[in-house]
C-alpha positions in Angstrom: -46.5 -10.8 14.5 -44.0 -8.1 15.5 -40.6 -9.2 16.3 -38.9 -8.3 20.1 -36.9 -5.4 18.9 -39.6 -4.1 16.6 -42.3 -3.9 19.0 -39.5 -1.9 21.7 -38.8 0.7 18.8 -42.7 1.1 17.9 -43.4 1.6 21.8 -41.0 4.5 21.6 -42.4 6.4 19.0 -45.9 5.8 19.3 -46.7 8.8 21.3 -44.6 11.5 19.1 -42.1 11.9 16.4 -39.0 10.9 17.7 -35.1 11.2 16.5 -32.7 8.1 16.2 -31.1 9.5 19.6 -34.3 9.6 21.4 -35.3 5.9 20.0 -31.9 4.6 21.6 -32.0 6.3 24.7 -35.6 4.8 25.3 -34.8 1.4 24.1 -31.1 0.8 25.2 -30.6 -0.4 21.6 -27.5 0.4 19.5 -28.0 3.3 17.2 -27.2 0.7 13.9 -29.8 -1.9 15.4 -32.5 0.9 15.6 -31.4 2.0 12.1 -32.0 -1.4 11.0 -35.5 -1.9 12.8 -36.9 1.5 11.6 -36.0 0.4 7.9 -37.8 -3.2 8.4 -41.0 -1.1 10.5 -41.1 1.1 7.5 -41.5 -1.8 4.7 -44.3 -2.9 6.9 -45.7 0.6 6.9 -46.0 1.0 10.5 -43.6 4.2 10.4 -42.8 6.7 8.2 -39.5 8.0 8.3 -38.2 11.5 7.4 -34.5 11.9 6.3 -32.6 15.4 6.3 -29.5 16.1 5.2 -28.0 18.6 7.6 -24.7 21.2 6.8 -23.0 22.0 9.8 -20.0 24.4 10.7 -17.5 22.9 12.7 -14.2 24.0 13.7 -11.1 22.7 11.9 -8.0 21.6 13.1 -6.4 25.1 13.0 -9.7 26.5 14.4 -9.9 24.2 17.4 -6.0 25.0 18.3 -7.3 29.0 18.2 -10.4 28.2 20.1 -7.6 27.2 23.2 -5.0 29.5 22.5 -6.5 32.4 20.7 -5.7 33.7 17.3 -1.8 34.4 16.6 -3.1 38.3 16.0 -4.7 38.2 19.6 -2.0 37.1 21.1 0.1 39.6 19.5 -2.3 42.3 20.3 -2.5 41.0 23.9 1.5 41.3 24.2 0.9 45.3 23.3 -0.9 45.6 26.4 -2.5 48.7 25.1 0.7 50.5 24.2 2.6 51.2 21.1 5.5 48.8 21.2 8.4 48.1 19.1 7.6 45.4 16.7 10.5 43.0 17.9 9.9 43.4 21.4 5.9 42.5 20.9 7.1 39.4 18.6 9.5 38.5 21.4 6.6 38.6 24.3 3.9 37.2 22.4 5.3 33.1 22.5 4.6 33.1 18.8 6.3 30.2 16.7 8.4 31.6 13.5 5.3 30.5 11.2 2.7 32.2 13.4 4.5 35.6 13.4 3.8 36.1 9.9 0.0 34.9 10.2 -0.1 37.4 13.2 1.5 40.7 11.5 -0.7 39.9 8.4 -4.0 39.4 10.3 -3.5 42.0 13.3 -3.4 44.7 10.4 -6.2 43.2 8.4 -8.4 43.3 11.2 -7.6 46.7 12.3 -6.5 45.5 15.8 -3.4 47.8 15.4 -1.3 49.2 12.5 2.3 49.5 11.9 4.3 52.9 12.4 7.8 53.7 12.0 9.7 56.0 14.1 13.5 56.8 13.7 14.3 53.7 11.7 12.2 51.4 14.0 8.8 49.8 13.6 6.3 49.9 16.3 2.9 48.0 16.6 0.2 50.7 17.9 -2.7 49.3 19.0 -6.3 50.6 17.3 -9.0 48.1 18.3 -10.3 46.4 21.4 -11.4 42.6 20.0 -10.9 39.9 17.7 -13.7 39.3 15.3 -12.5 35.8 14.6 -11.8 34.9 18.1 -15.3 35.8 18.9 -16.7 33.7 16.1 -14.4 31.1 17.1 -15.8 31.1 20.5 -19.2 31.3 19.3 -18.8 27.9 17.7 -16.9 26.3 20.5 -20.1 27.2 22.7 -22.3 25.8 19.5 -23.9 29.2 18.8 -24.5 29.9 15.2 -22.5 32.5 13.3 -25.3 33.8 10.7 -23.5 35.1 7.5 -19.6 34.7 8.5 -18.9 31.2 7.1 -17.4 32.3 4.0 -15.1 34.8 6.3 -13.8 32.4 8.5 -13.7 29.5 5.7 -11.2 32.4 4.0 -8.7 31.2 7.0 -9.9 27.8 7.2 -10.8 28.1 10.2 -13.7 26.0 9.5 -15.2 23.0 7.9 -18.6 22.0 6.3 -19.7 18.9 7.7 -22.8 16.8 6.4 -25.0 15.1 9.0 -27.9 12.8 8.4 -30.8 13.4 10.7 -34.0 11.1 10.6 -37.0 10.9 12.6 -39.7 8.5 12.9 -43.2 8.6 13.0 -45.9 6.0 14.0 -48.6 5.7 11.1 -52.1 4.5 11.9 -51.4 0.9 11.2 -48.6 1.2 13.7 -50.7 1.9 16.3 -52.9 -1.0 15.6 -49.9 -3.2 15.6 -48.5 -1.9 18.9 -51.7 -2.7 21.0 -51.9 -6.1 19.9 -50.7 -8.8 22.3 -46.9 -10.0 21.4 -46.0 -13.3 22.9 -43.1 -13.6 19.8 -39.6 -14.0 20.7 -36.5 -14.1 18.6 -33.8 -15.6 20.9 -34.2 -18.9 23.1 -32.8 -17.7 26.3 -31.5 -20.0 29.6 -34.3 -17.9 31.4 -36.8 -19.3 28.9 -35.7 -22.7 29.3 -35.8 -22.6 33.3 -38.9 -21.5 34.1 -40.4 -23.3 31.0 -42.0 -20.2 29.4 -41.1 -21.4 26.4 -43.9 -23.7 25.9 -45.9 -20.7 25.8 -43.9 -18.5 23.5 -44.1 -18.0 19.7 -40.4 -18.2 18.0 -39.4 -16.4 14.9 -38.3 -18.4 11.8 -35.4 -18.0 9.8 -36.0 -17.0 6.0 -32.9 -19.1 4.3 -34.0 -17.1 0.9 -33.8 -13.8 2.3 -30.8 -11.5 0.3 -28.1 -10.1 2.6 -25.8 -7.5 2.1 -22.2 -8.8 0.7 -19.3 -8.6 3.1 -16.1 -7.6 1.7 -13.5 -8.9 3.7 -9.6 -8.6 3.5 -7.7 -11.2 1.5 -4.2 -11.8 0.1 -3.4 -10.5 -3.2 -3.5 -13.2 -5.8 -0.2 -12.9 -7.2 1.8 -12.7 -3.7 -0.2 -16.3 -2.8 1.0 -17.2 -6.3 4.8 -16.3 -5.2 4.2 -17.8 -2.0 3.1 -21.1 -3.5 6.2 -21.3 -5.6 8.4 -20.5 -2.8 7.0 -23.5 -0.7 7.1 -25.8 -3.7 10.8 -24.9 -4.4 11.7 -25.5 -0.5 10.1 -28.8 -1.0 12.3 -29.9 -3.8 15.3 -29.4 -1.5 16.1 -25.7 -2.7 17.2 -22.8 -0.1 16.0 -19.4 -0.2 18.5 -16.6 -0.6 17.8 -12.8 -0.6 20.1 -9.7 -1.9 19.2 -5.8 -2.8 17.6 -4.0 -5.3 20.7 -1.6 -5.8 23.7 -3.1 -6.7 27.4 -2.9 -7.5 27.9 -3.4 -11.5 30.8 -5.9 -10.4 28.3 -8.6 -9.2 25.4 -7.7 -11.7 27.7 -7.7 -14.6 31.4 -8.2 -14.3 31.3 -11.4 -11.9 29.0 -13.2 -14.5 31.8 -12.5 -17.4 30.0 -9.6 -19.3 32.3 -7.5 -21.0 32.2 -3.7 -20.1 31.8 -2.9 -23.6 28.8 -5.7 -24.1 25.7 -4.0 -25.6 23.6 -4.9 -22.4 25.6 -2.5 -19.9 24.6 0.5 -21.9 22.1 2.6 -20.5 19.4 1.4 -22.5 19.5 -1.5 -20.8 20.1 -0.9 -17.3 18.8 1.8 -14.6 21.8 3.7 -13.2 21.5 5.2 -9.7 21.7 9.1 -9.7 23.8 11.1 -7.2 26.0 8.4 -6.0 29.4 7.8 -7.1 30.2 4.2 -6.4 30.4 1.1 -4.3 33.2 -0.9 -3.0 34.4 -4.8 -3.5 35.6 -6.0 -0.2 36.8 -9.2 -1.4 39.9 -8.1 -3.2 40.9 -11.5 -4.1 37.4 -12.1 -6.1 38.0 -8.3 -7.7 41.1 -9.3 -9.2 40.3 -12.3 -10.4 37.6 -11.3 -12.1 39.6 -8.7 -14.0 41.6 -11.5 -15.0 39.1 -13.5 -16.6 38.1 -10.1 -18.3 41.6 -9.1 -19.6 43.3 -12.6 -20.2 41.2 -15.3 -19.5 40.9 -18.3 -16.7 40.5 -21.9 -17.2 42.0 -22.0 -20.5 39.7 -19.1 -22.0 41.7 -16.0 -23.3 39.0 -13.4 -22.1 37.8 -10.6 -23.9 41.3 -9.3 -24.3 40.7 -5.5 -22.9 41.8 -3.1 -20.5 39.0 -4.1 -17.4 38.1 -0.7 -15.7 37.5 -1.1 -11.6 35.9 2.2 -11.8 33.0 1.0 -14.3 32.8 -2.3 -12.0 31.7 -0.6 -9.0 29.3 2.0 -10.5 25.9 1.6 -8.6 22.5 0.2 -11.0 19.4 -1.2 -10.0 20.2 -4.8 -10.5 18.8 -6.0 -14.0 18.6 -9.9 -12.9 18.7 -11.7 -10.0 21.7 -13.6 -10.9 23.9 -11.1 -9.1 22.3 -13.4 -6.1 24.3 -16.5 -7.1 27.3 -14.8 -8.1 27.6 -13.5 -4.3 26.6 -16.8 -3.4 29.2 -18.7 -5.3 31.7 -16.2 -4.3 31.3 -17.2 -0.5 32.7 -20.7 -1.1 29.8 -22.8 -1.5 30.5 -26.4 -1.2 28.7 -29.4 -3.4 25.9 -30.4 -3.3 23.9 -27.1 -2.9 20.7 -25.7 -4.3 19.5 -22.2 -4.2 16.8 -19.9 -5.4 15.3 -16.6 -5.0 12.5 -14.6 -6.2 13.0 -10.9 -6.5 12.2 -7.6 -8.3 14.5 -6.7 -11.2 14.7 -3.3 -13.2 15.3 -3.3 -17.0 14.4 0.0 -19.3 11.6 -1.6 -21.8 8.5 -0.3 -23.5 5.6 -1.3 -21.4 3.1 -3.2 -23.2 1.0 -6.4 -22.5 4.3 -8.8 -21.5 6.6 -6.3 -21.0 7.4 -3.9 -18.2 10.0 -1.7 -16.2 10.2 -4.2 -13.2 9.5 -7.7 -12.8 10.2 -10.4 -10.7 12.2 -13.1 -11.6 12.9 -16.3 -10.3 16.7 -17.2 -10.2 18.3 -20.7 -9.2 21.5 -22.9 -9.0 22.7 -26.2 -8.4 26.4 -26.6 -7.3 26.8 -29.9 -7.7 29.7 -32.3 -9.7 27.4 -34.6 -11.3 24.6 -32.0 -13.3 24.6 -31.6 -16.8 22.5 -29.7 -19.5 20.5 -32.9 -20.0 19.4 -32.6 -15.8 18.5 -28.6 -16.1 16.1 -29.3 -19.0 14.6 -31.6 -16.5 14.5 -29.2 -13.7 13.2 -26.7 -16.0 10.4 -28.9 -17.3 9.5 -30.0 -13.7 9.5 -26.4 -12.6 7.1 -25.3 -15.5 4.7 -28.1 -15.7 4.7 -28.9 -11.9 5.3 -25.5 -10.2 4.2 -23.2 -12.3 1.2 -25.2 -14.0 2.2 -24.4 -17.8 0.5 -27.0 -20.4 3.3 -26.7 -22.9 6.8 -25.9 -22.6 9.4 -25.3 -25.6 13.4 -25.1 -25.3 15.4 -23.4 -27.8 19.2 -22.8 -27.9 20.4 -19.0 -27.3 23.4 -16.9 -25.9 24.3 -15.5 -22.9 27.1 -14.2 -21.5 28.4 -16.1 -19.0 26.7 -19.7 -19.5 27.4 -22.1 -22.0 25.3 -23.9 -23.6 22.2 -22.0 -23.2 18.7 -22.1 -23.6 15.4 -20.1 -23.7 12.5 -21.2 -22.4 9.1 -20.6 -23.5 5.6 -21.1 -22.3 2.2 -21.1 -24.1 -0.3 -18.1 -22.9 -3.7 -18.7 -23.6 -4.4 -16.3 -26.8 -1.0 -15.2 -27.0 0.6 -18.1 -28.2 4.1 -19.2 -27.2 6.5 -16.6 -25.3 9.7 -16.6 -23.6 10.0 -16.5 -19.9 13.3 -17.1 -19.2 16.8 -18.1 -19.8 19.1 -21.1 -18.3 22.5 -22.8 -19.0 25.6 -24.1 -17.4 28.1 -21.2 -16.0 30.9 -21.0 -18.0 34.2 -22.2 -16.5 35.8 -18.9 -16.8 32.8 -17.3 -14.8 33.3 -19.9 -12.2 37.0 -19.6 -11.8 36.7 -15.9 -11.4 34.4 -16.5 -8.5 37.0 -19.6 -7.2 34.3 -22.2 -7.9 35.6 -25.7 -9.2 32.5 -27.3 -9.4 29.9 -27.4 -12.5 26.8 -25.3 -11.7 23.8 -25.1 -13.9 21.6 -21.6 -13.6 17.9 -20.5 -14.5 16.5 -16.9 -14.4 13.0 -17.3 -15.1 10.5 -14.4 -15.6 7.8 -15.6 -12.9 5.3 -12.8 -13.9 5.1 -14.6 -17.1 4.5 -17.6 -15.7 1.5 -16.1 -13.5 0.3 -14.9 -16.5 -0.3 -18.6 -17.9 -1.2 -20.1 -14.1 -3.5 -17.6 -13.7 -5.1 -17.3 -16.6 -3.9 -13.7 -17.2 -3.3 -12.4 -20.7 -1.9 -8.6 -19.4 1.3 -8.5 -17.5 0.1 -5.4 -15.9 -2.9 -7.1 -14.6 -1.0 -8.8 -12.4 -0.6 -5.9 -9.7 -3.8 -4.3 -10.1 -5.1 -2.3 -7.1 -8.6 -2.6 -8.8 -10.7 -3.8 -5.7 -13.7 -4.7 -7.9 -11.6 -7.1 -9.8 -9.4 -8.7 -6.9 -12.9 -9.5 -4.6 -14.0 -11.6 -7.8 
């Protein structure tokens, strides 16, 4: 039994071979619907389809422009008005742009429309031909006429493009003729009219085959890693933390000096930080903080002797790509935060490194601080374990004593990645008193910086950090 649209299309083609356009016009159906119906009829051997790929020559963007204005050489030729004209004068009256003038001079000679003549140290254009072949060919294409044997010539100037079109024609078969003559009370849709007049009682309705295979529809979705990061942010906000933001390009002062990292510290060498090329330096606006940090480095604050060296302001104001989001913590602390305060940031940081399954030259770091009179190392470890297990989904967590220039005591946190064992995912500790004193902070602060990419690997079951940022659509659709 034929469906309604199948019968419509079959009746449209039963008298002659038809193109898709002719069937669309006869039935009022869309082109996509007609193609779908024809495929169904072909499977039932009611029609035969002939498919041809035809290559057409169409005007390019440049060709279309010249079809309206004329080629540059024709416009230059027209400005001569049939007489010898000084070159500069002809170019001036041609209305050509500087770019078009070069094209015009090249092709007006090549196509023998004019020749260049020199007299008395002056250059003249002398008209020779009468008609531009390129303009004639462009006009033919514009009118839909063929340009036999001239395709290569037009392509040499990129005035045309080759465009493939698929032509489909349908012819009814003997089986199709027989099917179209059969009475058909079959309907595929229950309409209000059928309900009103009761005619639905005498109609046969199509059934739905739930086992029919349909084409998979690919739809847009968020990148899994971005979804993971968004979920982390929501959980941290739920724990009472406030998110802060910063910039990729940072002063060495905030990236290192304010964190009590000596200017001769190995981490400040070029192999551990990206310097910004072509820009001399920036400026620390708060001179009081600048002087206090300088003092902390040279002679010490809060009972410390400092690093005992001559601190250089020029080094501190150099621009770098931030190597850690702890720069945001330093800036926030210097702004005069009051306890209790809990802040976090998730942002990209940059460090020169050899790329492998767990290292990359840029990665995302989850940075956080808690400013409160009651915080301690024990509380810090509690925070870290809660983050790793509850927020990042880690199954196993291990802490190892470590050293960082700006925290004491300090720890590194390790978590297990399937098939890779325990890997280090970040560091944490209590900010050193001499660092806090340089920023004008009088309360204890616990801090951490976690490599969120490695934690994401753990949560998402990924074994190579490079796969976190994949743009492979087939992989992302799974």
